[in-house]
C-alpha atoms as an extended CHARMM CRD file, in Angstrom:
* protein
*
       108  EXT
         1         1  MET       CA            -29.0360000000      -16.4500000000      -53.2240000000  PROA      1               0.0000000000
         2         2  ALA       CA            -31.7460000000      -15.1610000000      -51.2500000000  PROA      2               0.0000000000
         3         3  MET       CA            -31.6410000000      -18.3030000000      -48.7070000000  PROA      3               0.0000000000
         4         4  ARG       CA            -27.9150000000      -18.1100000000      -48.4790000000  PROA      4               0.0000000000
         5         5  THR       CA            -28.1880000000      -14.0760000000      -47.7220000000  PROA      5               0.0000000000
         6         6  ALA       CA            -30.7500000000      -14.9790000000      -44.9200000000  PROA      6               0.0000000000
         7         7  LEU       CA            -28.5330000000      -17.9180000000      -43.4360000000  PROA      7               0.0000000000
         8         8  VAL       CA            -25.5170000000      -15.0890000000      -43.2940000000  PROA      8               0.0000000000
         9         9  ALA       CA            -27.7390000000      -12.8330000000      -41.8910000000  PROA      9               0.0000000000
        10        10  LEU       CA            -28.8200000000      -15.2390000000      -39.4050000000  PROA      10              0.0000000000
        11        11  ALA       CA            -25.1280000000      -16.3140000000      -38.5130000000  PROA      11              0.0000000000
        12        12  THR       CA            -24.6110000000      -12.2400000000      -37.8070000000  PROA      12              0.0000000000
        13        13  ILE       CA            -27.8830000000      -12.4390000000      -35.8410000000  PROA      13              0.0000000000
        14        14  ALA       CA            -26.5610000000      -15.1100000000      -33.8830000000  PROA      14              0.0000000000
        15        15  ALA       CA            -23.4590000000      -13.4010000000      -33.1840000000  PROA      15              0.0000000000
        16        16  LEU       CA            -24.9880000000      -10.3070000000      -32.1950000000  PROA      16              0.0000000000
        17        17  ALA       CA            -27.7700000000      -11.6150000000      -29.8880000000  PROA      17              0.0000000000
        18        18  GLY       CA            -25.8310000000      -10.6830000000      -27.0540000000  PROA      18              0.0000000000
        19        19  CYS       CA            -22.6290000000       -9.9460000000      -25.1280000000  PROA      19              0.0000000000
        20        20  GLY       CA            -20.6400000000      -12.3580000000      -22.7490000000  PROA      20              0.0000000000
        21        21  ARG       CA            -17.6330000000      -13.4830000000      -20.9860000000  PROA      21              0.0000000000
        22        22  ALA       CA            -16.1760000000      -16.5760000000      -22.6840000000  PROA      22              0.0000000000
        23        23  ASP       CA            -16.1730000000      -18.6470000000      -19.3410000000  PROA      23              0.0000000000
        24        24  GLN       CA            -20.1040000000      -18.1300000000      -19.6330000000  PROA      24              0.0000000000
        25        25  GLN       CA            -21.6730000000      -21.9010000000      -18.4310000000  PROA      25              0.0000000000
        26        26  SER       CA            -25.3260000000      -21.1500000000      -19.8320000000  PROA      26              0.0000000000
        27        27  TYR       CA            -26.9490000000      -18.5650000000      -21.9960000000  PROA      27              0.0000000000
        28        28  PRO       CA            -28.1360000000      -15.3660000000      -20.3430000000  PROA      28              0.0000000000
        29        29  ALA       CA            -32.1570000000      -14.9060000000      -21.0450000000  PROA      29              0.0000000000
        30        30  ASP       CA            -30.8990000000      -11.7690000000      -23.4920000000  PROA      30              0.0000000000
        31        31  TYR       CA            -29.0500000000      -13.7140000000      -25.4720000000  PROA      31              0.0000000000
        32        32  GLU       CA            -32.1710000000      -15.3840000000      -26.6600000000  PROA      32              0.0000000000
        33        33  PHE       CA            -34.3180000000      -12.5380000000      -26.0970000000  PROA      33              0.0000000000
        34        34  ASN       CA            -31.8910000000      -10.4690000000      -28.6300000000  PROA      34              0.0000000000
        35        35  PHE       CA            -31.9170000000      -13.1650000000      -31.0880000000  PROA      35              0.0000000000
        36        36  MET       CA            -35.5350000000      -13.7970000000      -31.4810000000  PROA      36              0.0000000000
        37        37  GLN       CA            -36.2030000000      -10.3270000000      -31.5140000000  PROA      37              0.0000000000
        38        38  ALA       CA            -33.6710000000       -9.6390000000      -34.7990000000  PROA      38              0.0000000000
        39        39  CYS       CA            -34.5050000000      -13.2330000000      -36.2920000000  PROA      39              0.0000000000
        40        40  GLU       CA            -38.1380000000      -12.8300000000      -36.3350000000  PROA      40              0.0000000000
        41        41  GLN       CA            -37.9720000000      -10.0430000000      -38.4510000000  PROA      41              0.0000000000
        42        42  GLN       CA            -36.0230000000      -11.9410000000      -41.4220000000  PROA      42              0.0000000000
        43        43  ALA       CA            -37.8070000000      -15.6630000000      -41.0460000000  PROA      43              0.0000000000
        44        44  VAL       CA            -39.2040000000      -16.8870000000      -43.6990000000  PROA      44              0.0000000000
        45        45  VAL       CA            -41.0600000000      -20.1910000000      -42.2020000000  PROA      45              0.0000000000
        46        46  ALA       CA            -42.6660000000      -20.2020000000      -39.0610000000  PROA      46              0.0000000000
        47        47  GLY       CA            -40.7950000000      -21.7210000000      -35.8860000000  PROA      47              0.0000000000
        48        48  LEU       CA            -37.4190000000      -21.2010000000      -37.6820000000  PROA      48              0.0000000000
        49        49  CYS       CA            -35.8520000000      -18.9770000000      -35.3210000000  PROA      49              0.0000000000
        50        50  GLU       CA            -37.1550000000      -21.4580000000      -32.5060000000  PROA      50              0.0000000000
        51        51  CYS       CA            -35.5520000000      -24.0070000000      -33.7950000000  PROA      51              0.0000000000
        52        52  THR       CA            -32.6620000000      -22.4970000000      -34.6200000000  PROA      52              0.0000000000
        53        53  TRP       CA            -31.8500000000      -20.9900000000      -31.0760000000  PROA      53              0.0000000000
        54        54  ALA       CA            -32.4250000000      -24.2910000000      -29.6630000000  PROA      54              0.0000000000
        55        55  ARG       CA            -29.9240000000      -26.0920000000      -31.6280000000  PROA      55              0.0000000000
        56        56  ILE       CA            -27.5450000000      -23.3840000000      -31.0100000000  PROA      56              0.0000000000
        57        57  GLU       CA            -28.1760000000      -23.7400000000      -27.2620000000  PROA      57              0.0000000000
        58        58  ALA       CA            -27.4620000000      -27.4440000000      -27.4030000000  PROA      58              0.0000000000
        59        59  GLN       CA            -24.6090000000      -27.3670000000      -29.9990000000  PROA      59              0.0000000000
        60        60  ILE       CA            -22.4950000000      -24.3480000000      -29.4620000000  PROA      60              0.0000000000
        61        61  PRO       CA            -21.0090000000      -23.3650000000      -25.7590000000  PROA      61              0.0000000000
        62        62  PRO       CA            -22.2330000000      -19.9480000000      -24.5510000000  PROA      62              0.0000000000
        63        63  GLY       CA            -18.7290000000      -19.1770000000      -23.9480000000  PROA      63              0.0000000000
        64        64  ASP       CA            -17.4620000000      -19.6830000000      -27.3640000000  PROA      64              0.0000000000
        65        65  PHE       CA            -20.3610000000      -18.3790000000      -29.0130000000  PROA      65              0.0000000000
        66        66  ALA       CA            -19.7670000000      -15.0490000000      -26.7130000000  PROA      66              0.0000000000
        67        67  ALA       CA            -16.1290000000      -15.2030000000      -27.9630000000  PROA      67              0.0000000000
        68        68  PHE       CA            -17.3330000000      -15.0580000000      -31.5220000000  PROA      68              0.0000000000
        69        69  GLU       CA            -19.6390000000      -12.3930000000      -31.2150000000  PROA      69              0.0000000000
        70        70  ARG       CA            -16.7860000000      -10.2190000000      -30.0180000000  PROA      70              0.0000000000
        71        71  LEU       CA            -14.7000000000      -11.0640000000      -33.0850000000  PROA      71              0.0000000000
        72        72  PRO       CA            -14.5210000000       -8.4210000000      -36.1340000000  PROA      72              0.0000000000
        73        73  GLY       CA            -16.9870000000       -8.7220000000      -38.9370000000  PROA      73              0.0000000000
        74        74  PRO       CA            -14.6250000000      -10.0080000000      -41.7670000000  PROA      74              0.0000000000
        75        75  GLU       CA            -13.1430000000      -12.8610000000      -39.1970000000  PROA      75              0.0000000000
        76        76  ARG       CA            -16.3540000000      -13.6880000000      -37.7710000000  PROA      76              0.0000000000
        77        77  GLU       CA            -17.5040000000      -14.3420000000      -42.1170000000  PROA      77              0.0000000000
        78        78  THR       CA            -14.9910000000      -16.9590000000      -41.8370000000  PROA      78              0.0000000000
        79        79  HSD       CA            -14.9540000000      -18.8070000000      -38.6040000000  PROA      79              0.0000000000
        80        80  PRO       CA            -16.2270000000      -22.1230000000      -38.2100000000  PROA      80              0.0000000000
        81        81  LEU       CA            -18.9210000000      -21.0680000000      -36.1390000000  PROA      81              0.0000000000
        82        82  THR       CA            -20.5630000000      -19.3420000000      -39.0670000000  PROA      82              0.0000000000
        83        83  ARG       CA            -20.6520000000      -22.5960000000      -40.8000000000  PROA      83              0.0000000000
        84        84  GLN       CA            -22.4310000000      -23.8750000000      -38.1000000000  PROA      84              0.0000000000
        85        85  ILE       CA            -24.9390000000      -21.6770000000      -37.3600000000  PROA      85              0.0000000000
        86        86  GLU       CA            -25.6430000000      -21.4190000000      -41.0260000000  PROA      86              0.0000000000
        87        87  GLN       CA            -26.0710000000      -25.7870000000      -41.1850000000  PROA      87              0.0000000000
        88        88  ILE       CA            -28.6560000000      -25.1440000000      -38.1710000000  PROA      88              0.0000000000
        89        89  SER       CA            -30.5610000000      -22.9560000000      -39.5790000000  PROA      89              0.0000000000
        90        90  LEU       CA            -30.4950000000      -24.6460000000      -42.9570000000  PROA      90              0.0000000000
        91        91  ALA       CA            -31.2960000000      -28.2480000000      -40.9560000000  PROA      91              0.0000000000
        92        92  CYS       CA            -33.8400000000      -26.3960000000      -39.0810000000  PROA      92              0.0000000000
        93        93  HSD       CA            -35.6110000000      -24.6030000000      -42.2020000000  PROA      93              0.0000000000
        94        94  ALA       CA            -35.3460000000      -28.4790000000      -43.8140000000  PROA      94              0.0000000000
        95        95  SER       CA            -37.0040000000      -29.8420000000      -41.3510000000  PROA      95              0.0000000000
        96        96  LEU       CA            -39.5600000000      -27.3080000000      -40.3870000000  PROA      96              0.0000000000
        97        97  SER       CA            -40.6030000000      -27.0430000000      -44.3860000000  PROA      97              0.0000000000
        98        98  ALA       CA            -40.8980000000      -30.8400000000      -44.6090000000  PROA      98              0.0000000000
        99        99  ALA       CA            -43.1540000000      -30.7630000000      -41.7640000000  PROA      99              0.0000000000
       100       100  ASP       CA            -45.3920000000      -27.8980000000      -43.1450000000  PROA      100             0.0000000000
       101       101  PRO       CA            -44.9660000000      -27.1100000000      -46.4720000000  PROA      101             0.0000000000
       102       102  THR       CA            -47.6280000000      -24.2830000000      -46.0480000000  PROA      102             0.0000000000
       103       103  GLU       CA            -46.0820000000      -22.5490000000      -43.0580000000  PROA      103             0.0000000000
       104       104  GLN       CA            -43.8720000000      -20.4550000000      -45.4600000000  PROA      104             0.0000000000
       105       105  ARG       CA            -44.0560000000      -16.6720000000      -45.0590000000  PROA      105             0.0000000000
       106       106  PRO       CA            -43.4680000000      -14.2180000000      -47.4200000000  PROA      106             0.0000000000
       107       107  ALA       CA            -40.1420000000      -12.9070000000      -47.0780000000  PROA      107             0.0000000000
       108       108  PRO       CA            -40.0740000000       -9.0950000000      -45.9640000000  PROA      108             0.0000000000
């Protein structure tokens, strides 16, 4: 349950990471900065935020991310990008936990 809550929070953080236009070709620097600031307050595995952000940049076009960010909360929760971001975070968590299980940090 705590992991699910953390993943939903990460998806929300990702959605709130920046504001932008739907036609963007690359992520502005403030998207990453805002995402990292919010994510690092909740991450329980070292490197989770960096891994998640790198995969978001690689897999989700900036314009799609910007459009997703503008959705109202209830629509955002059911949007396919929420699930995709959750899966990205889960994959990062699994790979980082398997790589070094001693790197877990206590939840805030």
